[in-house]
MARVO-795951 format. One record per residue (C-alpha): residue number from 1; x, y negated, z. Coordinates in steps of 0.5 Angstrom, whole numbers, plus 500, padded with zeros to 3 digits. Layout:
N
> seq:xx:yy:zz
> NUM:X:Y:Z
...
This chain:
160
> seq:xx:yy:zz
> 1:478:503:507
> 2:479:501:500
> 3:479:506:495
> 4:484:505:490
> 5:479:503:485
> 6:478:497:489
> 7:485:495:489
> 8:488:490:484
> 9:494:495:481
> 10:498:492:476
> 11:498:496:470
> 12:493:501:472
> 13:488:501:466
> 14:494:503:462
> 15:495:511:462
> 16:502:510:460
> 17:503:507:467
> 18:498:510:471
> 19:493:516:471
> 20:486:517:475
> 21:485:524:478
> 22:480:527:482
> 23:481:528:489
> 24:478:534:493
> 25:480:533:500
> 26:479:526:500
> 27:474:521:502
> 28:474:518:495
> 29:473:522:489
> 30:479:520:485
> 31:486:517:486
> 32:491:513:482
> 33:498:516:480
> 34:504:512:478
> 35:506:515:472
> 36:512:510:470
> 37:513:503:471
> 38:519:498:473
> 39:515:493:477
> 40:510:495:482
> 41:505:491:485
> 42:499:493:489
> 43:494:488:493
> 44:487:489:496
> 45:482:484:499
> 46:477:485:504
> 47:473:479:508
> 48:473:479:516
> 49:466:480:516
> 50:466:487:514
> 51:471:488:521
> 52:469:488:528
> 53:471:481:531
> 54:476:480:537
> 55:480:485:534
> 56:487:486:532
> 57:488:491:526
> 58:493:494:522
> 59:493:495:515
> 60:496:501:511
> 61:497:504:504
> 62:495:511:504
> 63:499:515:499
> 64:502:521:497
> 65:509:523:493
> 66:508:528:487
> 67:513:533:487
> 68:516:529:481
> 69:517:522:484
> 70:523:518:482
> 71:525:511:483
> 72:522:510:490
> 73:527:509:494
> 74:532:505:490
> 75:530:498:493
> 76:526:496:499
> 77:519:495:498
> 78:516:488:500
> 79:509:489:504
> 80:505:483:507
> 81:498:481:510
> 82:495:474:510
> 83:489:471:513
> 84:488:464:512
> 85:494:461:514
> 86:497:467:518
> 87:502:471:514
> 88:506:477:516
> 89:511:480:511
> 90:516:485:512
> 91:521:490:508
> 92:520:497:508
> 93:524:503:505
> 94:521:509:502
> 95:528:513:503
> 96:533:510:508
> 97:538:514:505
> 98:537:511:498
> 99:536:504:500
> 100:542:499:498
> 101:541:495:505
> 102:538:497:511
> 103:538:490:514
> 104:531:488:517
> 105:528:494:514
> 106:523:499:517
> 107:522:506:516
> 108:516:506:511
> 109:513:513:511
> 110:509:516:516
> 111:505:523:516
> 112:498:523:517
> 113:494:528:520
> 114:490:529:513
> 115:496:531:509
> 116:497:524:507
> 117:502:519:508
> 118:501:512:510
> 119:506:505:510
> 120:504:500:515
> 121:503:493:511
> 122:502:489:517
> 123:497:487:522
> 124:493:481:524
> 125:487:479:529
> 126:480:478:527
> 127:477:472:531
> 128:471:473:528
> 129:471:467:523
> 130:470:469:516
> 131:476:469:512
> 132:479:474:507
> 133:485:479:508
> 134:490:479:503
> 135:494:485:503
> 136:500:487:499
> 137:505:492:497
> 138:510:491:492
> 139:517:492:489
> 140:518:487:483
> 141:525:485:483
> 142:529:491:481
> 143:529:494:474
> 144:529:501:476
> 145:523:506:473
> 146:519:509:478
> 147:514:514:478
> 148:510:520:482
> 149:506:515:487
> 150:499:517:489
> 151:495:512:492
> 152:488:513:495
> 153:487:506:498
> 154:488:501:504
> 155:486:503:511
> 156:485:498:516
> 157:484:500:523
> 158:484:497:530
> 159:491:497:533
> 160:492:502:539
């Protein structure tokens, strides 16, 4: 798993936009909480040599929603995974009832056993060649302010 510190998060160094906070029940010492932004862009990278070869993986953004979360359901989020020439992308909705369009959307949030939520970013097959896996979660088209998203990191798991 990639921790939030290992991700590229636009404005994450600005304390008016993001706040780093300690975690007590997590595999990492801290997570980052979205204070307020209008454009959200979270990216992660990992080399396939860090993963088992000849395996299909699914990438998940691991999050929580703060009690004061806002603006996260107004527009769909774009998710993608890219490995070499292969790219998968989709659109997910954090709250299906609040999204303007439900065409081609997937429900975005799934509860985990550890108390966190996960958003599927996409899947890919690792054939053993050394390549970079690029994963992304973004909403950059709207001007809606968003806040209250807590990011632990991105987890890659073999597909069942």
